[in-house]
C-alpha positions as CSV (number, residue, x, y, z in Angstrom):
1,M,7.3,-2.9,-9.8
2,D,9.1,-6.0,-10.8
3,Y,6.7,-7.8,-9.3
4,C,3.9,-6.4,-11.2
5,F,5.7,-6.5,-14.6
6,S,6.7,-10.0,-13.9
7,K,3.1,-10.9,-14.7
8,A,1.3,-11.5,-18.3
9,N,-1.0,-8.6,-17.6
10,A,0.9,-5.8,-15.2
11,V,-1.8,-3.5,-15.3
12,P,-4.5,-4.6,-12.7
13,H,-1.4,-5.5,-10.5
14,L,-0.3,-1.8,-10.8
15,A,-3.5,-0.6,-10.8
16,V,-4.5,-2.0,-7.1
17,R,-1.0,-1.1,-5.8
18,F,-1.8,2.6,-6.8
19,S,-5.5,1.8,-4.9
20,G,-3.6,0.6,-1.7
21,K,-0.7,3.7,-2.1
22,E,-4.2,6.0,-1.9
23,A,-6.0,4.0,0.9
24,V,-2.7,4.1,2.8
25,I,-2.2,8.0,2.2
26,K,-5.9,8.5,3.4
27,A,-5.5,6.3,6.4
28,L,-2.2,8.3,7.7
29,K,-4.1,11.3,7.3
30,N,-7.0,10.2,9.3
31,I,-4.2,10.1,12.5
32,G,-2.7,13.1,11.6
33,I,0.4,12.1,9.5
34,D,0.2,14.2,6.1
35,N,3.0,15.1,3.6
36,I,3.1,11.2,2.4
37,F,3.0,10.7,-1.3
38,D,2.7,7.9,-3.4
39,N,6.2,8.0,-4.2
40,D,7.4,7.4,-0.4
41,I,5.3,4.2,-0.2
42,E,6.5,0.7,-1.2
43,I,3.7,-2.3,-1.2
44,L,5.6,-5.6,-1.5
45,N,4.7,-9.1,-1.0
46,D,6.0,-10.8,2.0
47,E,7.5,-14.0,2.1
48,T,3.7,-15.8,2.3
49,G,2.4,-13.7,-1.1
50,C,0.7,-11.4,1.4
51,P,1.1,-7.4,0.8
52,R,3.0,-5.4,3.1
53,V,3.8,-1.8,3.0
54,L,7.1,0.3,4.0
55,I,7.6,3.8,4.0
56,Q,11.0,5.3,5.0
57,K,10.0,8.4,6.7
58,E,10.7,9.2,10.1
59,K,7.3,10.2,10.9
60,C,5.9,6.8,10.0
61,K,8.5,4.7,12.1
62,D,6.1,4.0,14.9
63,I,3.4,3.2,12.5
64,I,1.8,-0.3,11.7
65,I,0.1,-0.8,8.5
66,N,-2.3,-3.8,7.5
67,I,-3.5,-3.1,3.9
68,S,-5.6,-5.7,1.8
69,L,-5.9,-5.8,-2.2
70,S,-8.3,-7.4,-4.5
71,Y,-9.1,-6.7,-8.0
72,C,-11.1,-8.6,-10.6
73,S,-10.8,-8.0,-14.7
74,D,-12.2,-4.3,-14.6
75,K,-12.2,-3.3,-10.8
76,C,-9.7,-2.8,-7.9
77,N,-9.9,-2.6,-4.2
78,A,-7.7,-1.4,-1.6
79,V,-8.4,-1.3,2.5
80,A,-5.7,0.4,4.7
81,M,-5.8,0.4,8.6
82,V,-3.0,2.0,10.5
83,F,-2.2,1.8,14.3
84,R,0.6,4.0,16.1
85,V,3.0,1.6,18.1
86,P,2.2,2.2,21.8
């Protein structure tokens, strides 16, 4: 949230992160992990500015989540891919 509110217009940054959380929830459900909610998910930027997903739940400890976020003036899009660590 700090990242979003550090921008002159926080709205698109907040919207795309919400979209990202929804994409993560749907991707997790596809591999049988449910009862993860938007307040369980953090989307942070790494040192290079790329978005990274953090979920502090035991059932997600062996999961790798890749996410892509994009937005323009009136639309946002997010894609999440989840993988189980073998």
